N, C-alpha and C positions, 0 to 999 in steps of 0.2 A: 465382232462385226458380222452382220448377216450378209448372205450372198445377195447381189443385186437382183431385183425383180426380173423375171423372164430369162434368167441366165440359162445356158445350155452347157454348163461345165460337166454335167453328168455324161455327156456324149464323148468327152475326152478320155474317160476311164478306159483302162485296158481290159477290164473284166467287171462283171456286175455280180454281187453276192459273194458269199465265201465258197471256197472249194469244197467239193463233196469229201466226206471222211473217207469213203471207199470209192475208188474209181469205177469199180465194176463188181458184179456178183462174185467173181472168183476171188477178189481180195477179201471181200466180206467172209466168204467160206473159209479162207485161210485163217482169218482172225478168230472165227468161231471154233475152228479146230484147235488153235492155240488155247482157247478157253477149255476145251474138252481135255486137252493134255494137262493143263494146269489143275483141273478138278482131280484127275487121276493121280497126279504127282503130289497133291497137297491134301491128304485125307485129314479127317478130324481125329483128335485123340481123346480117348477116355482113360481116366486114371482109375485103376481098379486094385483092390486088395486081394492077395492070394495067401492061402495058408497051406503049408506043406510040412508035415511031421512037427506041428506045433509052432513052427516059425512062421511069422506073418511078414509078408514083404509087399511092397507096392510096385505095380507095373503099369505100363502105358500100352494101350491097345489101339492100333489104328482102325478107324471106322470110316466106311464109305461116306463121301460127300455127295450129296444130291446136286445134280445140275438143275439150274433154274433160269428162267428168262431174266428174272431180276439180277441174278448173279452175273449172267452174260452181259446185261446192259452196263453193269458196273464195271466189268472187265473191259468192255469196249469204250467205256467213258461216253455213253450216250444215255439220253433220257428214254423212258419207256414209251413215251408218245413218239419218239423218233422211230423206234422199232415198229410200232404200229403203222406209222406212215410208210415205212419201207415195205411192210407186209402188203400194202395196197399198190405199191410201185411195181409195174410189170417187170422191170428189170431185175428186181430183188425178190419178188414173190415166191419163185421156185426155191431159191436158197433158204428163205425164211421158213418155208414149209418143211424143208429137209431138216433144218436145225431144230425146229420144234419137234419133229418126229424123233430125232436123236435124243433130245432131252426127255421126251415122254418115255421112250423105250428104256433109257437108262434108269429112270425113276421106277418104272413098272418092274423091270428085272431086279433091281435092288430091293424092292418091297416083297416081291415073290420069293426071293432067296432069304428074306428076313434080315437083310443087311441094312435096310432102311425101315423106319416104323411104318408098317402096312396101313394103319389107320390114317395117319397124317398124309401119306402118299395117295391113298385112295380118295381122300377128300380133295387133295391138290389136283388129281387127274379127273376129278368129276365122276368117279366110279361109285356105285352103290350096289348093295346086295339085292338081287332081284326077289329074294324070298323075305325081305324085310318090308313090312307094311306099316305105314304111319297111320295111326287112327286118331281122329280129332272130332270135336263136337261140332255143332252147327256153325257154319261160317268160318270154319277152321280154328275155332276157339277150343278151350279145354273141355274135356268130357265131364259133365256134371252128373252126379247120381245122388239121390236123396233116399234115405231109409230111416224109418222111425226107430226109436229105441226098442220098442216091443219087436219089430221085425228083426232087428240085429240080435236081440236076445234069443229069439226062436232059432235063428240060423246057428247061433253058438250051441244051443241045446241039441239041435239035430246033429252037430259035429262032435257031441259028447263033451262039451266044454261047459262048466258052470259059469254063467255070466257073473256071478257074484265074486268070483276069484280074480277077475281081471281088473 
C-alpha cells in the first residue's frame, strides 16, 4: 500500500539519512592507523628453496606488504568513490592527505630499499626516469624507416659482413 498523497510522514523521522561511518577526522585517522599496523603485522610470504651442503630445504620468507588506497578502502569497508568524496570534504581532507602521504612514503621507502618491486612501485607512484626519452613517429605513432635491399647490403659490407651469409 502506497503512502497517501501529500503526506508529511517524513517530518516525523528522528533523523534523515544514515549515520556517518566516522564521526570525525580523528576517528578516521585511528582507523587508518589500524590499517597501517595490520599491513606491518601481516607481511606476504614467499616460499623459497635453500641448499646447504647438498641438502635442499624449503623455507618461508616474510616480504613487505605495500600499503595501497585500495587496500585501505577494503580494510575500512568503503568504496573508492567514498574515499574520493571524503577527500573533497573539508572536515576530512587534511587526514586524507596525511594518509595518502604515509602510503606514498611507505611504498617509496620499500622500493628504494628493494623490499618492494621498484618498477611496479615507480609506476604506481607516477615516477619516471628523467633520463629516459620516448621517441615516436609523426602524431605519436611508430617510427617508420624504409631502406632498399641494396642500401642494406652496402651497410653490411661496410661493417665487414658478407650479405650472402645472412
